[in-house]
N, C-alpha and C positions, 0 to 999 in steps of 0.2 A: 356665354360659357368659360370663355380665356381665367374670364376675372373671379368663378366658382372652380375653375382649375385652381387658381391660386391659390385663395384662400382654405379649399378640402387636402390639396396637395402641403400645406405652408403647414397646418395642424397638425396633416401625421406625423410629418417629420420633425414635430415639437415634443408630439406629444413621443417620437424614437428615441427623441434627445437627453429625455427625462429617464431613462433606461439607461445611455450610456455615464462617464465622465467627463465628456465630451460639452462644453456650454451650447444650448441651445442655439443662440444666437448663430454660434459655428458653423455649425450644420449645416440651417435656413442657408446659409452667405452659401456653402460650398454646394445646395444643394438646390443651388439658383444659379453656379457657374455652368454644373452639369446638365442642366434640361434646362440653359437657354439656347447650347448649339446639340440638341436633340433637331431632328428632321419633322417640321412643323408648326416645331413653337411658336408663336408669333412672335413677337417684339414686345415686348413689352416698357413704354414709357413713363420715365416719372414726370408733370404734368405737374409743376411745382403749384397749378391753380386747386390741385385737388389734395396734392401731399399736405403744402400746408394747410389752407386752413379749413379741413375735414379730415385731416391724421394727426397732425399736431395739436390746438383742445384735447380730445377726449382723453389721450396718452400721457398731457400736461393734469390733464383735469383729473384721472386716475393718481398718479403718480404725488399727486398734490394734498387729497383727502389723506393717503400714502401718509403723510409723512406729518412730523413732530412741529406743531405752531412755533411751541417751547424750547425745542429742543434749537431747531431755528435760528431763535432770536439773541439764545445760548452762544452757539458758532456764525453771528452776522458775521465778525469781521473776517477772518478767514472766506466766508463762502460770497462775502462781496469783492475780494481783496479775487476769488478764480476767476467766478461769472464775470464779470468786470473787467476788472483789472490783470483778471490773466488773457481774456479774450481779445481785448483791446491790444497789448503789449506782444502775441503770437500774429496779429493783423499785421502789424511793422516785422516782426522781426520773418515771421518768412514769407510774407511778400517782398520786402529789400531781398532777402537769400534767393525766392527765383529770380526774382528783376537780375542776378547777377548768373544766374545757375544757370538760367537759359538768355541764349543770343537772339536779337528784335526784339525781345519780351520789352511793351512798355510799367514804367513801373505804378499808373496807373491798372491796368491790366494785372501784375501781379502784381499791388492790393489789395485787389477785386481777386482775386483767388487766397487770400490770403485770410481773409473773410470767410470766404470760404468753409476751407477747412483750421480757420478758429476752434469753435466750439467742438468738446468732445459732449457726447450725443444722448439725450435724457435717459432712452431708450436703452444703451447699450450697456451706463452706465448704470441702469436700473436693474438689468435684465442680468450681469455678470453679477452686482450687486448682493441677488439675491442668491449664489450660487457659492459664491466664496466663502462666507461667514466673518467679512469685515468687525473691528470693531465698533460700536456704535460712533466716537462723534468720526471717523473717519469714513461713515456712511452716512452720516448724517451730513457732512460737508460736502461730501459726490455729489449728496441726492438732492441738498438745496441750491450748487452749482448748477448743476443739469435742468434746474426748474428753471433758470435767469437768464444763462451765460445763451439763449437760442435770440433772446429781446438785445445783446447786447449784438450779437454776430450780423443779426440782420441788420443791425442798424448801420454796424459800421461797411456792409457790403453797401445798404443804399449810399453812402457817403464815399464808399469808392467810386463806383458805378458813376453816381454823374459825374462824380470827373474822371473814370471812361470813355464817354460817350459823349460829351461834347460840354455836357451842362455850366459848365463857372463854379463846384462847387469850392470853397475856402475852408481855411482849419476852421474861422469862428462859425459861420453857413452848421459845417460839421458838428461842432457839441452844438452847437444851438437844434440842434435835431434829433440829436439820440439824449438832449436834457429833457427838450420836447416826447420824443419816445416816452424817455420814463417818464415822466411826470405821469405822463396822459395815461400810460398803462396800468398803472397804480392805481392814478386818482378816479378813471375808468371803473377799475376792481372794486375801490373802497366804495363808490357810489353804488352800486350794484349786487356788493355780497348782501348788503342787509335788510331789503326788501326781499333779494332770490330766498332768503332764508326767512325771513313772516311768510314766505308769500312760501316754502316747502312745514314749514311748521301751522302753518293755515288747509290745506288743502289733510282733509285726514282719510282719504281710501289710500293705503299705500304703493297702488298703483299706478294713479297720474302722479305719487310722488317721486313714482320715478324713472317715470316717463320727464315729467321737467326736470330731473337729474340726468337725462339722457342732454336731455340742449342745452343743459347750463352753458357746457363746453363751450354750443359753437356764439350762444346768443351773451357769451360776452367776450370773445376775440374779435365776434363783429360787431360788434358795438364798438369797440378800442379803436378798430382798423379804420372806424367810417369817418372818425376825426382823426387818425393818420398817428394813432398811439402804439401803442404795443400790443398786441392780442397776448402776448406770449403772459407779460404782466396782467394783466389785465386777467386770463383765465389762474392762477396760480393767485394770485390775492381772494379770490375766487373761492379755489378750491381749500385752501390753509383755511378760510375762516367759516367754509362750510366742514369742515371735515376735524374740527377744534370743535366745533356746536352741535356735534350730529347724533351727540345725546337727547337733543333736545327734540328729534321728530321719534316717533315708534318705533317698539323690535322687529311689528311686521316689514316697514322700511328695511331698517336696517339691514337684516338675513335676507329679502329681496337685494335690495340695490346692492350688498356684497357679492351678492353670487351676479347678478345682472357685468359688475365693471368688470370684476374677475374675467369672466367669458371675452366686455368686448376688448379688457388691457391685453389676451391670452390672443385674440384674433387680429390682432392693430400689430402687435409685435413681428408676431409668425410671418406676416404677407409683406409689414415694410423691410424684415429680413432676408425676405428671398428674393423680393422686389430688388435689394442692393445685387443679389446676387447677376438676376436676369439683366439687369442691364448694360452687362459687358460688351456683347454686340452692338446693341448702339454706337456706347462707347466708340468701340476699335473701326468702326467704318469709315466717323468723322476724324479717324484723326490725322488720313490726311501726309504730311511732308513727315508725318515724325515716328517713325517704327523701329521694328528693334533695338539694336543696343543704344542707340540715342535714347529717346524712348523710357527704356529704360533703366539708363544713368539717372535722368531728370527726376525719375519716381522716386529713386532708392535714396537721389540726396535729396526731395520736399520729403519722403517721408522722415531719413536720419534727423532732418534743422525738427520739423514737427514735434518731434521724441524729443530733442535736446532743448528746443527751446520752455515744452513742459519743465522739464527738472529746473532750468536754469532759472525760473519762475517762484517754483515749490520752494526752493529750499529758502533764499529771501523774504518769503511768503509768510514764512516760518518765524521765521529765527530770529528778523532785524525786530519787528518789533519789542519781540521779547527785552532785544538793548535796548531801543529805545524808552519802554513804557516801566516803569513802576508797578500801574494797577494790568496793565497783563503780566507781569510777571507772579502778582498775589492770584489771579484769579484765577491760568491756567496751568497746571502740571507744566511740568515741562517738559516738553517732549524729547523723542531721538531722533537721528536718520533717519531709522525707520518711515516713521510715519509721515512725512513728507517725500519720500520715497513709492514709498506704493500712492500714494494721490496721485505721482507724478505719471504712478506707469498705467497711470485706470485712467487712462484718458484717449481710449475708445470713441473715433467719430462715428459717423449714424450715420442715416438719411437726411436728415435735415441738409448735411453736407449738399447731398447728392441734389436734395428739393433746391435748393440756394444752388445749386449751378446749371442745373437748367431752365434757371430762367432770368441768367443773364439772354438779355439778344441779339438778333443777331447780325445787326449791326446798329454803328455808333451814328451821331447825327449830322456827318453828313454823307449820310449811305452807305461809306466800306465799309466792310464786313469789318467784325469787332475781333480787335488782337488776340489771335489763339487761341478763340472759343473754345476748340473742340480740343488743344491741350488742356487744357484749364481746364475742363471737360474730363478727362484722362488720368489727371496727376491729381485731382478729386476721387476718381474714382479708385487709386490702386492707395492715397491715404488710407480710406475710409479700411479695404482690402486688410491691409501691413497691420494696420494696426486693432484691428477684432482680428487678424490671425498669429500674428506673434503678442503685442498682448495679451490677448482675451483668454489665449493658451496659457500663455504662461503665468500668468498673474494667481490663480489658483493654487498651484506650487512654489509660486515666488511667498505666499501669505505662509505657507506651510514650511517654508522653510526660516524664513526672518522669525515662525515663533509666538508669534503674535498670541498677545493672553486671549483664549478665549471666555463665551461666556460664561459667568457666576453664576452655573443654574442652583445652586443652594443659598443663593441671599436672594438673590429672582423670586423666589419660590414661595423663603422665606416674608418675603415683602408682600404679596401676596397672599399672602397668608391672617398677616398681620392686616394690609385692607380690607381684607374677609372680615378679620372676626369682627373688621370697629364697625363694619355695614353690617355685617350678622345681629351685633346687639344694638345698635339703630330702629333695623329691622325687627327684632322682638320688644321695644320697646314702642314703637310705635303702631302693633299689633297690641300689646298688650290696653294701649289708649281707645286703642278703636274695641276690642273685645267688652267695654268698661261700659257701651252704649250699644240701649235694649231691640236699640236698629239694626244691628250691627251681629248680634246673637246668631251663635251656631252650635249645631247636636257637637259634644264631648270629641268625638272619632273626628269629623271636620274640622277641629278647635287644633286637636295632639296632630292634625295633618300638616296642616301651615307648619310646626315648629319641626318634623321631622323632619320638612323642605328643607327649612333653614340648617339645622341642624345639621344636616347632609353635602348641603356646600357648605359648608365650615369649615367640618372635620374633612370637604376631600381636600382641599391643599394641605395639608395636616402630613395627610397618609399619602402624601405621596412624594416626602422626605423618609418613607418610610423604605426598610428593608429589601434587598432583589429577594425570588421567589426563589429557595435553593433545588428545587424540582425543576417546573417550568424557564428560571432563568427572566421571567416581568415582575414589572413592579405593581406594585400594588392598584395601581391607576390601569395599567392595562387589562388585566384578569377585571380589575370590574366592567370596564368595558366592554371588555370580548364579553364575560358571563352577562353583562345587559343585553351586547346584542343576542347572543341565544332567545334568551325569555325568548325578545322583543320579533326576531325571528319565528319560534315556536308558534306565538299567537296571531303571527304572516296568513303562516297554514294555515291554520283554522278558519282567520277572516275569508283566506282563499277557495276554500275546500264549501264554506257554510255559500258564499256565488255561487261557488259551480253547483252547487247544490237547489237555487234559486231559494234557501231561506231568507238571506237579503240581496238588495240589487247593485249593483254599478255603484250610484249612489251612495248611498251608504255605504261601500266597501276604502270608497276615498276616503271618505270622512273619517272615520273608526284608523285607518294608514295614513293619514295624516297623525295625527291623534297621536300614532306608531314612531311615526319619522320625529315629530315635535322630541318627543322623548328622549330617544336616544340622540340629537343631536344636545338635548343638554346632557343626556350621559359623557358624550364625545366630551363637550365644552365645560364640563365639568371635569376632566380629568385633562383637558391639550394643555 
């Protein structure tokens, strides 16, 4: 029952958040904080053995399939500098700062804290990026970073934890473990992606293909973790490959898969942010000796260090490669100070940091309690909340204040229209060739219908460049969609009346309604 209430409540808050200017993740966190103090609400404790293998893979998979492999490849250098270089930099900077700020906190435990709060969260970055309308290059960089940085942070955490609990970790051993995890994760992804895609294309039933799609992220993650490689990287590699070649599966599979994964991502993202808010009582109960102004000072200081460290990395990582590489200067536009500023300010932390923090063991090898474990949990929580609230709330107005150029809708529509024109010409030539074969003979009206549908699809994009209706204020595509919906609605009413009058049965009604649904979807997609 608590799990059902969590999912239902978080979905309701997320749906309400879409009607407000406040990003839904922040409303969910706030709702979780409020609900956590209501009488009778149970403690929701993040179990890292559940969050990391069960929540992270599907969220990474849906983000990966929605990402562009070609765009990420074009931005490989900045993505790598953020997802690997920045995470390691933040681990050491934040860890060293925590060691200096908190009296008695061992350096090894401070580095564990640094690794925990180092990675901006994939869920937070993707959810906020959808709302603020960032320029495409910045969005690609942030999405690419969020896909890979969890792997870097988890590996850095394992190395720092080994030193903290007394396993005698060395710099050489840590670098070796990092390379094994990274190379192994990518290798497992490369091994799995081809047979998984082959299997997807051989299964002809859309339901079977989508069932496989739901299993793929868990299979990739588990296979990589089984050989002590990075499950995160394995999922990302597989997702990018399958997303890049999604056109090779049937249209019914793509339609179902898109709907299924949108639902899965919505439920998981909503639940994840609500869980962050619900953690506060659990964290505060174990805070122990640290309380009041002292704990607040540590939290504020660490938050400021986390924010400052990202700025300290973003600007050199943006401008130094241009300074030392003529190839970079020739290939990329000259950035202004605005791009690294937004990238730095978009570094929200999320549930992955909390899940890693809760996986810190209670004791070290000698049996003594892990040093300041509860304080580490508290500082992780306050850092996550601080970045989500401060940066998440201010990011949309910051984008507007900096006046980033928006998407060039006119240019995008022209490119779409030209692409559609080329495809339509190829389809016409193919239709002419097919109709010359006696085996493909069609009555004249049906052959003409094929040409009419093709012409409508070709002209629909060009018509979107037309003028606004002076009477209604609608664009031509809005009017087309509205009229098409009215006509289809009239047909639906007749079908339902015929069913109610027992002229047709429910099975026939469902068949007729599905045809109308596909027709309405086609009308929407032609003008969307």
